[in-house]
Each structure stands twice: as structure tokens, then as C-alpha cells.
N, C-alpha and C positions, 0 to 999 in steps of 0.2 A: 434052712429058711433065712439064716439071718447072712449063708453068703450068696444068697439069691438075691438078697436085700441091696446088697453090699454094692455087688455087681451092677446091677439097676440103677444106684447112684452114682457112681462111677463113667454110668454111660453117659446118663444126662450132661454129670456135668464139662463132661469131655465136649457129648455135642452142644454145650451152652458156649464154649468158650472160644471154638473152631465156631460159628455163628456170629457171636462177637469180637473178634482179631480185628486185628490194624487194618484202615484202611491201604487198597495201595497207591504203592506213590505211585505219582500221575504220570505220564512220559514228558519229555521235552516240549514235543508238537505242545500238545494240552496248555500246558503253562504258559505255552509261548501266544496260543487266542484267547488265553483270559489276561496278559497284560497291558498295561495301560498303553497305546501308541503314545508314544516321544514326542515333544514339543517340537514343531517348523521350526528348521536353520533358519538363521539369518540370510536374506541375502546379502551380496557380496557389495557395496557401495564405494568401495576404494580405487582411486583413477582421476583420469584428468575427462573432461567432456563438457562438451560445446550444444549448443540449440539453439533455438528459433522460437521465437512469444508475438501472441500477437495479445490487445487488451483493450477493456472499458472503462476510461480514467473521468474522474467525477471534479473537478476545481474553483477549489471555495480562492474565491480571490477579492477580499476585502480590499477599500479604496477609500478614501481622505483627499478631500481638497480641503485647505485652511489659508485663510487669504490676512496677506501680517501687512506689516508697515501702514502705509497710509491709509490701509483701508482698515485700520482701527481707531480710526477718527470713532469718537462717540456719537456725533454726526449722523453717521452714516452703520451705526449699530448695527439693525434691524432691518436696512436693506443686505447690508452684507451677510447677514445672517441666514435670506432668504435665497442671496445666490450658493452658502453651502448646499440650502436644501436641498436643492435642485440638484447637484449632484450627485453621484447612480455614492451610495454606498458600499457595492457590490457588483461586482461581475462574471459569478458565477458561473461554470459555464460543464460539458462533457462534452466526449470527443474517441477518437483511437487511439489505441502505439501498435507497432512494431518492431521489433529489433531483433538483437542476438544477444547471446551470454557464451562463458566461459567461466570453469569453475574447474576445483578439483576438489574428494574427499578422503578423509582417512577414515578405518574402521579401526574401535578396537574395541570387541564383543560385539554385545549389538547398536554399541552407544558410533555416531556418527559425526564425525567434525568438518569440517568445509569452508570453503570458501570460495566466492560469487561475484563475477562483473557483470553486469549487464548492461548493455546499452540502447536507448531506442527513440526514433522521430513519435510524436507526440502532434496529432491535428485537433489544439485547444487555442480560442479565440473569441472572444467576446467585446461588442461597441456599445453602448450607448449616446442620445443624445437626447439629450432637455429639451427638446426644441425651442420657441420664442416662450418669452418669461415678460412677465412688464410691470409687474405689483410691488414696484416702489414706492418707497415715498422724498425718497433727495435724489435719487439716480432715474433720469429720464429714459433716460434713451432705453430700449430692450436687449435683454442679455442673449445669451443661447452656451450650452458647457454641452463640449464633444466629449468621449473620454473612451479608452479599447486597451485592451489588454494581449499581449501575443505571449504563446509558450511553446517553441521547436522539439526541445531535447531535453534525456534525464539520458545521466550516468545516476548506478550505483556500485560499490564494494561493500561484502558486507562478508564478517564470518556465519556459516549456517548450526545450529546442531539439530541433531535427528536421535530419535532412536526406531533403528530396522522390526516393524512387525511380519514375517515373513518375506513378503516380495511388496511392502509397503513400509515409507518413507515420513510420518508426518515429523515437522518440524519447527523453530523457531527460528529469526532474522532479526541483524540489524546494524545498523553501520552507516556511514557515508552520501551520504546524496549529491550529484552537480546538477544542475539545471539552467537556461535561460530563465527572463524575464524581462516581455519589451511592455512597458507601461508610457502613454501618454493621453497628454488632458491638457483641454482649453478653453480657454473663459473669454468671447467675445458680443462687441457689436451683434446686435443679428442684422441680415439685409430687410429695408425697410427702415430703421433708423433714419436721425438724421446723419451723423455722422458711422456709419457703417461697414470701414474701412478697417482701423486698426485691431488687430487684438489687445483685447485688457491686458491678458496675460497668459503664457504659451509655454508648452516643454515636451519633451521629452525623453527617457532612459530605458536601455539598452542592456542591462546586466546580469551577468554571469551569479547565482548565485551558488552558495555551499551552507549547506543544510544538514537532513539527518532524518534517516527511515529506518522505518521496523516495522515485524509482520510475521504471516506464518504461510505455510503451505502444506499440500498433501501429492509426497511422489509415489508410484506403481511404476517397478519393474515388470514391462512387456515380455521381452527378451533378457540374457547377459545382458545386449549394449544398450537396445534402448528402453526410454521408458519417456512418461507422462507425468503433468502435477499440472497443479490448482494452487495458486499464491492469492494471499493479497499482504499492501503492503500500503501504513498510513505515513507520509514524505511531507516534512515541513522546511522549505526554503525561506522560511525570512521574510520579508519588508526589502523592498525599492522603493528608495523617497528620490527627491529633487527638490529645487528651489526654484523660481522663474521670475526674472524681472517683468515689471507689467507696463503699461505703457496705459495715457499721459507722459508718465515718468517712471524709473525704477523704483522710487519710495514705494510703489503700488506692485509688493511687490505676490506670492503664493506661496505655498511648499504642497505638493503631491507625494501622494504617499501609494501603493500598495502591495499585498502580502499574498503571499500563495501557499495554499495547502492543499494536498493529494490526495484521491482514495482510489488506488489502481488496482482492478481485477482482473492479471492475466492467465496464458491457459499458456503452457509451454512442449514442446515437445524436443528430447534428451540424448546424444549418443555418448556413453562412454565407451572411452579407448576400454 
């Protein structure tokens, strides 16, 4: 009886060990199926590239007219203030831009360092005519003020810093900006007055301005060579100013100023060699 009981206990113990034995080691195929997928590799942005772009530009153009010299006679102070108030304080406008670009990128891991030069033609211009005004106390002749602004080109040269996320490249940029600022203004006796002929004060400046820009964008690699991007830039080209003598005498002078800032949104297509 004791032998029979012992045999039963041993049989039960062996069966339990066999049932609760170690889990089978999974095959390599099974391990591959459950392993997490590796992160996507960075696209290779290193190399020279060229491209073309088009964009929309908003120009903030602040203008001022300051009558100086003999105009500062205390007797004429009220009339002079009225003339200055009739001059526009801005010639804000918007328009298009089209141009080309060239640059080079160097990539370190997923960080992308670049240098790019862009040049474009701008359709930005605006003008203002005050019409005839004669609300003076001491100046009897009606006056008129005409003001105009134009800019034709813009060049930028700037480094870029980006971080590649798969085939996407977000980046920031900032550097040198060069553009032109053509500004003219004249104050004269309006037609219909007793002495409509001579200008009272007038002048013009066409200046190449050197300023700065800052911005950023997002680029996407369509293929190993072709990519597209959207970009925004804020550009400050500073102020252009000039002084002009007056009529009936040079003492009736004036100072004119225009300050140009641009908000530029553009789309580009590029080819990497």
C-alpha cells in the first residue's frame, strides 16, 4: 500500500513539472514580428541646389514731410502744420515677386547647415495725391501734394539652420538684404490759383538700401533631387531721405523720408545636384 501511494505521488509530481515547464524560446521570425520598427532615416540634404520662386509681398512704407527753414516762421506755424498733415503718412502696398535662388547644404546627422542667395523682381509701387487744399490763415494760394514710391528688386544672402525629419526639413534663416527704394514728393501751388506755376518744394531719391532679414520655412523632398518649399521673411531696408530747396527761395526748404519694411511669403521649387 505504501509503495502504491508513493508511486502515485511521484507520478503526479512529474506530470506537474512537465506541464509547468519553461516556455519555449520564440524563433527569430517571431522576435522580428514583435520588435518595434526603427525610426525613419534622415533624407540626405547635402549638396548644391538651384531653384525658382514666386511670392506675395506686403510693403509697409512709412513716409513723412517736414517743412523747415523759413517755413518755421511762427506766423506760418498753423498753415505749415496743415500742409504737413495733408501729406500721406504711409504708402503701404502689396504685389508679387518672381526670382531665382542658389545655395549649398551640409548635413551632420539630421542637422542641416546651409547658405543661400536669392534675387527677385518686385511689383511694388504706390502713389498719393492730396488734391487741392486751401484751409490757410496766411497762405492764400491753394496747394497740392503728390507722393510716390517704387521698389524693383530684392537680394538676400543668409545662412540656414534646419533639422531633417524624414523627407521634411523645417528651418530658420536670417542675414543680409539689399533692395532699392525710389521715393519722390512735391508740394506746389495748385492749378487755378493766382500763381500756379512754380513748385514750392520738390525732390526725389532713388537709393540702394542695405538692410537685414529674418524668417523660416518648410521644405519637402519629392525625390532625391527635386524638392518644394514654403517660406516667410521679414525684411527691413531702413529709411531713405532727402532735403529739397523751396520756391520762392532756398530758405523755404523741406525734408522728405520713406522707410521700407516687407513681409514676404513665397513658394519655391528646387533641384539638388
